[in-house]
C-alpha positions in Angstrom: 39.8 164.3 -14.6 37.9 164.7 -11.4 38.8 167.7 -9.2 40.4 166.8 -5.9 38.7 167.8 -2.7 39.8 171.3 -1.5 41.7 171.4 1.7 41.5 174.0 4.4 44.4 176.2 5.4 45.7 173.6 7.8 45.9 171.0 5.1 43.3 168.9 6.7 40.4 167.6 4.5 36.7 167.7 5.0 36.7 165.1 7.8 39.1 167.1 9.9 36.9 170.3 9.6 34.2 168.6 11.8 36.4 168.8 14.9 36.9 171.2 17.8 34.7 172.2 20.7 31.4 172.0 18.9 31.9 168.4 18.0 33.3 167.6 21.4 30.2 169.1 23.0 27.9 167.0 20.7 29.7 163.8 21.6 29.8 164.5 25.3 27.8 162.0 27.4 25.4 163.4 30.0 23.9 161.7 33.1 20.5 163.1 32.0 20.2 163.2 28.2 17.6 165.1 26.4 14.4 163.0 25.7 11.8 163.4 23.1 8.2 163.4 24.3 7.8 159.7 23.3 11.1 158.9 25.2 9.8 160.8 28.2 6.7 158.6 28.4 8.9 155.5 28.0 11.2 156.7 30.8 8.3 157.2 33.1 7.0 153.7 32.3 10.4 152.3 33.0 10.3 153.8 36.4 7.1 151.9 37.2 4.7 154.8 36.6 1.4 153.6 35.2 -0.8 155.1 32.6 -4.2 153.6 33.5 -6.0 156.8 34.6 -4.3 158.9 32.1 -3.6 157.3 28.7 -0.1 157.5 27.2 -1.5 159.6 24.4 -3.0 162.1 26.9 0.2 162.1 28.9 2.2 162.8 25.7 0.0 165.8 24.9 0.3 167.0 28.5 4.0 166.8 28.5 4.2 168.7 25.2 1.6 171.4 25.9 0.8 171.5 29.5 3.7 170.8 31.9 7.2 169.6 31.2 8.8 166.5 32.4 11.1 168.1 34.8 8.3 169.8 36.8 5.6 167.1 36.7 8.1 164.4 37.6 9.2 166.3 40.8 6.1 165.1 42.5 7.4 161.5 42.3 9.2 162.1 45.6 5.8 162.0 47.3 5.3 158.4 46.4 7.1 155.2 47.6 9.5 153.1 45.7 10.0 149.3 45.7 13.0 148.0 47.5 14.7 144.8 46.3 13.6 142.3 43.7 13.4 142.8 39.9 11.4 146.0 40.2 13.8 147.6 42.7 13.5 151.4 42.5 10.2 151.5 40.7 7.2 153.3 42.1 4.9 151.1 44.1 1.5 152.4 42.9 1.8 155.6 41.0 -0.3 156.7 38.1 0.7 159.6 35.8 -2.7 161.1 36.5 -1.6 161.6 40.1 1.4 163.6 39.0 -0.9 165.8 36.9 -3.2 166.2 39.8 -0.4 167.5 42.1 1.1 169.8 39.4 -2.4 171.5 38.9 -3.0 171.8 42.7 0.4 173.3 43.1 -0.4 175.9 40.5 -3.5 176.9 42.4 -1.6 177.1 45.6 1.2 179.3 44.0 -1.4 181.7 42.4 -3.2 182.1 45.7 0.0 182.6 47.8 1.4 185.1 45.2 -1.5 187.4 45.6 -1.4 187.1 49.4 2.3 187.8 49.6 1.9 190.8 47.3 -0.8 192.2 49.6 1.5 191.8 52.7 4.3 193.6 50.9 1.9 196.5 49.9 0.3 196.6 53.3 3.7 196.7 55.0 4.6 199.7 52.9 1.3 201.5 53.7 1.9 200.9 57.5 5.4 202.1 57.4 4.6 205.3 55.4 1.8 206.0 57.9 4.2 205.5 60.9 6.8 207.8 59.4 4.2 210.5 58.6 2.9 210.5 62.1 6.3 210.8 63.8 7.2 214.3 64.7 11.0 213.5 64.7 10.9 212.1 61.2 10.8 214.4 58.1 10.7 211.4 55.7 14.1 212.3 54.2 16.7 211.7 57.0 15.5 208.2 57.6 16.3 207.3 54.0 19.8 208.8 54.1 20.3 207.3 57.5 19.5 203.8 56.2 21.9 204.2 53.2 24.7 205.4 55.4 24.2 202.5 57.7 24.9 199.9 55.0 28.3 198.3 54.3 30.0 199.5 51.2 28.9 196.3 49.3 25.3 196.5 50.5 25.2 200.1 49.7 26.3 199.5 46.2 23.6 196.9 45.8 20.9 199.2 47.1 22.0 202.1 45.0 22.1 199.8 42.0 18.5 198.7 42.8 17.3 202.3 42.8 19.3 203.3 39.7 17.6 200.5 37.7 14.4 202.6 38.1 15.9 205.0 35.7 15.5 202.3 32.9 12.0 201.4 33.8 9.4 203.4 31.9 7.0 203.2 34.8 9.3 204.5 37.5 12.0 206.5 35.7 10.0 209.9 36.2 9.8 209.4 40.0 13.5 208.3 40.2 14.7 211.2 38.1 12.9 213.7 40.2 13.9 212.5 43.6 17.2 210.6 43.0 19.3 213.3 44.8 17.0 213.8 47.7 14.7 210.9 48.0 11.8 211.0 50.7 10.8 207.7 52.3 7.4 207.6 50.4 9.2 207.5 47.1 11.9 205.3 48.3 9.4 202.6 49.5 7.7 202.7 46.0 11.0 202.1 44.2 12.7 199.3 46.2 12.1 195.6 45.9 10.7 193.5 48.6 14.0 192.5 50.0 15.1 196.1 50.6 11.8 196.9 52.1 12.3 194.0 54.7 15.8 195.3 55.5 14.5 198.9 55.7 11.8 197.8 58.3 14.6 196.2 60.3 16.5 199.5 60.3 13.3 201.4 61.3 12.8 199.1 64.2 16.3 199.6 65.5 16.1 203.4 64.9 12.8 203.7 66.8 13.6 201.2 69.5 10.6 199.1 68.3 11.4 195.4 69.0 8.1 194.3 67.4 9.2 196.0 64.2 12.6 194.4 64.3 11.2 191.0 64.9 8.5 191.4 62.1 11.4 191.6 59.6 12.2 188.0 60.2 8.6 187.0 59.4 8.7 189.2 56.3 11.9 187.5 55.1 9.9 184.2 55.0 7.0 185.9 53.3 9.4 187.1 50.7 10.8 183.6 50.2 7.2 182.4 49.5 6.7 185.4 47.1 9.9 184.5 45.2 8.9 180.9 45.0 5.4 181.6 43.7 6.5 184.3 41.3 9.1 182.2 39.7 6.7 179.2 39.3 8.8 176.9 41.6 7.1 173.7 43.0 5.9 173.8 46.5 3.9 170.6 47.3 6.8 168.3 46.5 8.8 169.9 49.2 6.4 168.6 51.8 8.2 165.2 51.5 11.5 166.6 52.6 10.8 166.4 56.4 12.7 168.7 58.7 14.8 170.7 56.4 14.6 174.1 57.9 17.2 175.4 60.3 15.3 178.7 60.8 13.4 179.4 64.0 9.7 180.3 63.9 8.5 183.6 65.4 6.4 183.7 68.6 3.3 184.8 66.7 3.3 181.8 64.4 4.1 179.4 67.2 1.1 180.8 69.2 -1.1 180.5 66.2 -0.1 177.0 65.5 -0.5 176.0 69.2 -4.1 176.9 69.0 -4.8 174.1 66.5 -4.8 171.5 69.2 -2.2 169.4 67.5 0.3 167.4 69.4 3.7 168.9 70.0 5.6 166.5 67.7 3.1 167.2 64.9 3.5 171.0 65.3 7.2 170.6 65.4 7.1 168.4 62.4 5.5 170.9 60.0 7.2 174.0 61.5 10.6 172.4 60.9 9.7 171.7 57.2 10.8 174.9 55.2 7.8 175.0 52.9 5.0 174.5 55.5 6.9 176.8 58.0 7.0 179.7 55.5 3.4 179.2 54.4 2.3 179.2 58.0 4.2 182.4 58.6 2.6 183.9 55.5 -0.9 183.0 56.6 -0.3 184.4 60.1 1.0 187.6 58.7 -1.8 187.9 56.2 -4.5 187.4 58.9 -2.8 189.9 61.1 -2.0 192.6 58.5 -4.7 192.6 55.9 -8.0 194.2 56.9 -11.4 193.0 56.1 -12.6 194.0 52.7 -13.2 192.9 49.0 -9.5 192.0 48.5 -9.3 189.9 51.4 -12.6 188.2 50.6 -11.3 187.4 47.1 -8.2 185.8 48.6 -10.2 183.8 51.0 -12.4 182.5 48.1 -9.1 181.4 46.3 -8.0 179.6 49.4 -11.3 177.8 49.7 -11.0 176.9 45.9 -7.7 175.3 46.5 -9.0 173.1 49.4 -12.1 172.3 47.5 -9.9 171.1 44.6 -8.0 168.9 47.1 -11.2 167.2 48.1 -12.4 166.9 44.5 -9.2 165.2 43.6 -10.4 162.2 45.5 -8.1 159.1 45.7 -5.6 160.8 43.2 -4.3 162.3 46.4 -3.3 159.5 48.8 -4.9 160.1 52.2 -3.5 157.2 54.2 -0.2 155.2 54.4 3.4 156.2 53.5 2.3 158.3 50.5 0.0 160.6 52.4 2.6 163.1 53.5 1.3 165.8 51.1 -2.3 165.4 52.3 -1.2 165.6 55.9 0.8 168.8 55.2 -2.1 170.4 53.3 -4.5 169.4 56.1 -2.1 171.2 58.6 -2.3 174.3 56.4 -6.1 174.0 56.1 -6.4 173.8 59.9 -4.3 176.9 60.4 -6.3 178.7 57.7 -9.6 177.9 59.5 -8.1 178.8 62.8 -7.1 182.2 61.5 -10.6 182.7 60.1 -9.4 182.8 56.5 -11.6 179.9 55.6 -15.1 179.7 56.8 
């Protein structure tokens, strides 16, 4: 006689065992379901994206090995869609090769800006250490304890937590262990992240009655934003299509630098009200102001030139006229500022 199927403790059979949260999650319907590489290509074709300048086979390889769909498709917002008719919502004239071009250009831009923002951060520390060292009324210790004491309990906990994490970092634990109970400014500035450095600069400006230093902290907040974006690999160029999306004001130094470009006021306002171009402009102005001539600056200038050369080499993959030319116009604004600041020769 055949043995009957064993039942679990609840008396349910094998079919009932495949229930519960796991099965519910598997059966859940999502707005954006997972797609295989082949399905990703089909999805892009359905949206009207062509594969004439980049074959479907090459596109599949790129999506599998080079850049994922989520990132590369983010540049679609730079292109127009059809309105009405059978092809409503499809892209008017967009080839996959153009998305690839923007993704590669964006990577070049991020790599260049990341190095520039790191140099601004490092230079800010050098300048602040020098100023503290040359002030007769500062011993280098009281200013750190004064800063910590000025913080709200919540902010103080955050800052102390940032410092304490250095005890678990093999590169900084020795310095933290030696100075944690009586920390001088030159050690403090080596252990804190960029955000705390920016806040400390604000504190120093207030402590010394230095309005320029207080104002510079607003610029450095924008530089930090660019640093975070580039360090985390977030897309930049696709943000140029978002128009006026920044509610933050632009510093006088950046406004004056942009005014020298000879652009109309509406054009200046357009790009300084876009968060991405505004923050890049601030970064370029701060870099030109803070970073002295030398081998490091020359290398960065060469990277900037390489980025703009790549834009030119992309040819008609980058629309230069019409409704899809927003990215090119934004990049030209950045190029003009770079030239004006003598960062591009």
